[in-house]
C-alpha positions in Angstrom: -27.1 5.0 -8.0 -29.1 2.8 -5.2 -29.1 4.5 -1.8 -27.0 1.8 -0.7 -24.4 2.5 -3.2 -24.6 6.1 -2.7 -23.8 5.3 1.3 -20.8 3.4 0.1 -19.8 6.0 -1.9 -20.1 8.6 1.3 -18.3 6.3 3.7 -15.3 6.0 1.3 -15.0 9.7 1.1 -16.1 10.7 4.6 -14.8 7.8 6.9 -11.1 8.9 6.7 -12.0 12.6 7.5 -14.5 11.9 10.4 -12.2 9.3 11.9 -9.1 11.5 11.8 -11.5 14.7 13.3 -12.7 12.6 16.2 -9.4 11.1 16.9 -8.1 14.5 17.5 -10.7 14.8 20.5 -10.9 11.5 21.7 -7.0 10.3 21.7 -8.4 6.9 20.8 -8.0 5.6 17.2 -10.3 2.5 18.2 -13.2 4.6 19.8 -13.0 7.1 17.0 -13.5 4.2 14.5 -16.5 2.7 16.9 -18.3 5.7 16.8 -17.8 6.6 13.1 -18.9 3.2 12.1 -21.7 3.6 14.7 -22.9 6.7 12.6 -22.7 5.1 9.3 -24.7 2.0 10.5 -27.3 4.5 11.5 -27.1 6.0 8.0 -27.6 2.7 6.4 -30.8 2.2 8.4 -32.3 5.6 7.9 -31.1 7.3 4.6 -32.8 4.5 2.2 -36.3 5.7 3.9 -35.8 9.4 4.5 -33.4 9.9 1.9 -29.7 11.2 1.9 -29.0 14.3 3.8 -28.3 17.6 1.9 -25.0 17.5 3.6 -24.3 14.3 4.4 -20.8 14.9 6.1 -22.5 17.1 8.5 -25.2 14.8 9.4 -22.3 11.7 9.9 -20.1 14.5 12.0 -23.4 15.3 14.5 -24.4 11.7 14.9 -20.5 10.4 15.7 -19.9 12.9 18.2 -23.0 12.6 20.0 -22.1 8.9 20.1 -18.6 9.8 21.2 -20.4 12.3 23.8 -22.3 9.6 25.4 -19.3 6.8 25.3 -17.4 9.4 27.3 -20.4 10.2 29.7 -20.9 6.4 30.4 -17.0 5.6 31.1 -17.3 8.4 33.5 -20.1 7.5 35.6 -18.9 4.2 35.5 -15.6 5.4 36.9 -15.1 8.5 38.3 -11.8 8.6 39.1 -10.9 8.6 35.2 -10.0 12.2 35.5 -8.6 12.6 32.2 -11.8 11.3 30.6 -13.8 13.4 32.4 -11.5 16.4 30.7 -11.9 14.8 27.5 -15.7 14.7 27.6 -15.3 18.4 28.8 -13.4 19.3 26.0 -15.8 17.6 23.4 -18.9 19.2 24.8 -17.3 22.7 24.7 -16.1 22.0 21.2 -18.7 20.2 19.7 -20.9 23.4 18.0 -17.7 23.9 16.2 -17.0 20.8 15.4 -19.7 20.6 12.7 -19.1 24.4 11.3 -15.2 23.4 11.0 -15.8 20.2 9.1 -13.9 21.4 6.2 -11.4 23.1 8.0 -7.9 21.6 9.2 -9.0 18.3 8.1 -5.8 17.7 5.9 -3.7 18.2 9.2 -6.0 15.5 11.0 -5.7 13.2 7.9 -2.1 13.6 8.2 -2.0 12.9 11.7 -4.1 9.5 11.7 -1.9 8.4 8.5 1.1 8.7 10.8 -0.8 7.4 14.0 -2.1 4.1 11.7 1.5 3.6 10.4 3.5 4.1 13.8 6.4 2.0 13.7 5.6 0.5 16.8 3.4 -1.8 15.2 4.3 -4.8 13.1 4.1 -4.1 9.2 1.1 -6.5 9.1 -0.8 -4.8 11.8 0.0 -1.4 10.2 -1.3 -2.6 6.8 -4.7 -3.6 8.5 -5.3 -0.5 10.5 -4.3 1.5 7.6 -6.8 -0.2 5.0 -9.5 -0.3 7.9 -9.0 3.5 9.2 -7.8 5.2 5.9 -9.1 3.1 3.1 -12.6 2.5 4.6 -12.3 -1.2 4.4 -14.3 -3.9 6.4 -12.6 -6.8 8.1 -13.8 -9.3 5.6 -12.4 -7.1 3.0 -9.3 -6.9 4.5 -9.0 -10.6 5.0 -9.9 -11.0 1.4 -7.3 -8.6 0.3 -4.4 -10.5 2.2 -6.1 -14.1 1.7 -5.9 -14.2 5.5 -8.7 -15.7 8.0 -11.2 -13.1 9.3 -10.3 -13.7 12.9 -6.5 -13.2 12.3 -7.2 -10.1 10.7 -9.6 -8.8 13.3 -7.0 -9.9 15.8 -4.5 -7.9 14.0 -6.5 -4.8 14.3 -7.9 -4.8 17.7 -3.9 -5.6 18.8 -2.9 -2.5 16.8 -5.5 -0.4 18.5 -4.5 -1.7 21.8 -1.0 -1.0 21.3 -1.3 2.5 20.6 -3.8 3.1 23.2 -1.4 1.5 26.0 1.7 3.2 24.4 0.2 6.1 24.8 1.1 7.2 21.4 0.2 11.1 20.8 -2.2 11.7 17.9 0.2 14.4 16.1 2.2 15.0 13.2 5.9 14.1 13.9 8.5 17.0 12.9 12.0 17.1 11.6 13.9 13.8 12.0 11.1 12.1 13.7 9.0 12.8 10.7 11.7 11.4 8.4 12.0 8.4 10.5 7.9 7.9 10.7 7.5 8.8 6.8 9.6 5.7 5.9 7.3 3.5 7.8 4.1 5.1 6.4 5.4 4.6 3.0 6.3 1.1 3.5 2.8 0.2 4.3 1.5 1.7 1.2 4.2 0.1 -0.8 3.4 -3.1 1.0 -0.4 -3.2 0.2 0.6 -2.2 -3.9 3.1 -5.0 -4.0 0.6 -7.6 -2.4 -1.8 -6.4 -5.3 1.0 -6.4 -8.2 1.7 -10.0 -7.4 -0.6 -11.9 -5.0 1.7 -13.9 -2.5 -0.8 -16.6 -2.8 -4.2 -17.5 -4.0 -5.5 -18.0 -7.5 -4.8 -14.8 -9.0 -1.5 -13.2 -10.4 -2.4 -9.7 -9.9 -4.9 -7.9 -7.5 -5.7 -4.7 -9.1 -8.5 -3.8 -6.4 -6.0 -3.9 -3.7 -3.3 -2.0 -5.5 -5.7 0.7 -6.2 -6.3 1.1 -2.6 -2.5 1.8 -2.1 -2.6 4.4 -4.8 -5.7 6.0 -3.3 -3.7 6.2 0.1 -0.5 7.4 -1.6 -2.1 10.1 -3.5 -3.8 11.2 -0.4 -0.3 11.3 1.7 1.4 13.0 -1.4 -1.4 15.6 -1.4 -0.7 16.2 2.4 3.0 16.6 2.0 3.4 17.9 -1.6 7.0 18.9 -0.7 8.0 15.3 0.0 9.7 14.0 -2.7 9.8 10.3 -1.6 6.0 10.4 -1.2 5.6 11.7 -4.8 8.1 9.1 -5.8 5.9 6.1 -4.3 2.9 7.5 -6.1 4.8 7.9 -9.4 6.3 4.3 -9.1 2.7 2.8 -8.4 0.9 4.4 -11.1 3.8 3.5 -13.9 3.4 -0.1 -12.4 -0.2 -0.1 -12.4 -0.3 1.3 -15.8 0.7 -2.2 -17.3 -2.3 -4.2 -15.4 -4.3 -4.3 -18.5 -1.5 -6.1 -19.9 -0.4 -8.2 -17.6 -2.8 -11.2 -17.7 -4.5 -12.8 -20.5 -8.3 -13.6 -21.2 -7.8 -16.7 -18.7 -6.2 -14.7 -16.1 -2.6 -16.4 -16.7 0.4 -14.0 -16.4 2.0 -12.3 -19.3 5.5 -11.3 -18.8 6.9 -7.7 -19.5 8.8 -8.6 -22.7 5.8 -10.3 -24.1 3.1 -7.6 -23.2 1.0 -5.8 -25.8 2.3 -2.1 -24.6 -1.0 -0.9 -26.7 -2.7 -2.3 -23.5 -0.7 -0.3 -21.0 -2.7 2.8 -19.7 -1.0 5.8 -21.0 -3.0 8.0 -19.0 -1.7 6.8 -15.9 2.0 6.6 -17.6 1.8 10.2 -18.1 0.5 11.2 -14.6 3.3 9.1 -13.2 5.7 10.5 -15.3 4.6 14.1 -14.3 5.1 12.9 -10.4 8.2 11.6 -11.3 9.5 14.9 -12.7 7.9 16.9 -9.8 9.8 14.4 -7.1 13.0 14.8 -9.0 12.9 18.8 -9.2 12.7 18.4 -5.3 16.2 17.0 -4.3 19.4 16.5 -6.1 19.6 13.1 -4.6 16.8 10.5 -5.3 15.4 8.0 -2.8 14.8 4.5 -3.1 10.9 5.2 -4.4 12.0 7.8 -6.7 14.9 5.2 -8.2 12.4 2.7 -8.4 9.9 5.0 -10.2 12.8 5.9 -12.4 13.1 2.3 -13.3 9.7 2.3 -14.0 9.9 5.0 -16.0 12.4 3.3 -18.1 10.0 0.6 -19.1 7.2 3.1 -19.6 9.2 5.2 -22.2 10.1 2.1 -24.2 7.9 2.0 -27.6 8.8 -2.0 -27.4 10.5 -4.4 -25.5 13.8 -3.9 -27.9 14.0 -0.2 -27.2 14.1 -0.8 -23.2 17.4 0.9 -21.6 18.7 -2.0 -20.0 22.0 -0.1 -19.1 20.2 2.8 -17.3 18.0 0.6 -15.6 20.8 -1.3 -14.3 22.6 2.0 -13.3 19.5 2.9 -11.3 19.6 -0.5 -9.6 23.1 -0.1 -8.7 22.1 3.5 -7.1 19.3 1.7 -5.1 21.3 -1.0 -4.1 23.7 1.9 -2.4 20.3 4.0 -1.1 18.7 1.0 0.2 20.5 -2.4 0.1 18.5 -5.5 0.5 18.8 -9.2 -1.0 15.5 -8.3 -3.4 17.3 -5.3 -4.6 20.2 -7.6 -5.7 18.0 -9.9 -7.1 16.5 -7.3 -9.5 20.3 -6.1 -10.2 21.0 -9.7 -11.3 18.1 -9.5 -13.8 19.1 -6.1 -14.9 22.6 -6.7 -15.4 21.8 -9.9 -17.6 19.7 -8.1 -19.7 22.1 -4.9 -20.2 25.6 -6.9 -20.3 24.6 -10.4 -20.7 23.3 -13.5 -18.8 26.8 -14.2 -17.3 27.0 -11.0 -15.5 23.7 -11.6 -14.1 24.6 -15.0 -13.0 27.5 -13.7 -11.0 25.4 -11.4 -9.2 22.5 -14.1 -8.6 25.2 -16.6 -7.6 26.3 -14.5 -5.0 23.2 -14.4 -3.1 22.8 -18.3 -3.2 23.6 -18.3 0.8 21.7 -15.4 1.7 19.4 -16.6 4.4 16.8 -13.8 3.8 16.1 -15.2 0.6 15.4 -19.1 1.5 11.9 -19.0 1.6 11.2 -17.0 -1.5 10.8 -18.2 -5.0 12.8 -14.9 -6.6 16.3 -16.3 -6.6 15.6 -19.6 -8.1 13.4 -18.2 -10.7 16.2 -15.6 -11.9 18.7 -18.0 -11.6 16.5 -20.8 -13.8 16.0 -17.5 -16.1 19.8 -16.7 -16.5 20.8 -20.5 -16.6 18.2 -20.8 -19.6 19.9 -18.0 -21.5 23.1 -19.4 -21.0 22.1 -23.0 -22.6 22.7 -25.0 -18.9 18.9 -26.4 -19.4 19.2 -29.0 -16.8 20.0 -26.7 -14.0 17.5 -24.0 -14.9 14.8 -26.8 -15.3 15.5 -27.3 -11.8 15.8 -24.0 -10.4 12.4 -23.4 -11.9 11.0 -26.4 -10.5 12.3 -25.3 -6.9 10.9 -21.8 -7.5 7.6 -23.6 -8.2 7.8 -25.2 -4.7 8.0 -21.9 -2.8 5.5 -19.5 -4.5 2.1 -19.5 -2.7 0.6 -17.9 -5.8 -0.9 -20.5 -8.1 -0.9 -18.6 -11.6 2.8 -18.1 -10.8 3.3 -22.0 -9.6 1.8 -23.1 -13.2 4.0 -20.6 -14.8 7.3 -21.8 -13.3 6.6 -25.4 -13.9 5.6 -24.9 -17.7 9.1 -23.0 -17.3 10.5 -26.0 -15.9 9.7 -27.7 -19.4 12.2 -25.3 -21.3 11.7 -21.4 -22.1 13.2 -18.3 -20.7 11.6 -15.8 -18.2 11.5 -12.0 -17.4 9.7 -10.1 -14.9 6.1 -8.6 -15.3 
């Protein structure tokens, strides 16, 4: 491994911990990130020539803490009226000898605080996702921009705005308790789920899936589940991601084109991920008699994972889980998926009845999902011309080039199923 690659590996492991540790003292996510980045820039300059320190985490902690002290001293000198900054400076100076010594102590608490801070509901969803990938995933602005196929300037602005909003709102760097934790946990899980789904089927661009982006979401989800091992929905989300990601190797062909679920070669599924996902789902279900939305989705994914062949899929159980999901977390997207499951379990006419009830749903106007499902169900009912029209409409609504090509091909005939 080259020195640069080793530094990058250290960055991915240590950056979230160090940012979390310093945010506790600095009470400013943006400032903490800046001094941590300064420390890694210095590491990139020195380590290739001087060698990687015996304890890289301690070296980085010492450098970042010194940078933080310098920043606070300059701020206090510039404006002596900032009494709180002076207090922060005095506290950090007192604590500095113990920060390095306590590097491995309470780091889980600091990381948990950082997760809840970066994913605070005061931020719009796209800002939460960008800040989480930056602070917790260690991704650079260009990497985040590539992940969401957005201009770098736009992503940079999201991150800047997120930090500013947190600072101006005076968001405390703390782990919420009781009802507030339950409310905030939902926002955290939503961010991780959003990142995973963007990787599972990219909303735009030339690629059908982005395994790297979904991998980041799984890493964040596993971190959260390790910090909150008694939270069934955190475990459920990780199980859902692992079971879904187990199909990645079979979801595209050699040219990168989509291979839909019922056509996939199941020998190419990642069975170690399936075992891990099923184990996590079992642990989640043991923690509560009432499964939440992420557990229910994981239960659906488990039905697919347990089926030796497409014909063995328990669609009746899947339809029942979607019905439970519609009650637990009602949404038009859940209803679209329930239509697919009902069509597979009880015949396309029943599925189409559910889909047709959504035709006036405004939240589905700009997505290809409903016309894709209606096209599939109409094709199965032999209503070919109507099916082709729906597939053409769906093709015009998707931003993913591979998906558009697939839908246009279906407009020429054939059936569909989700991947």
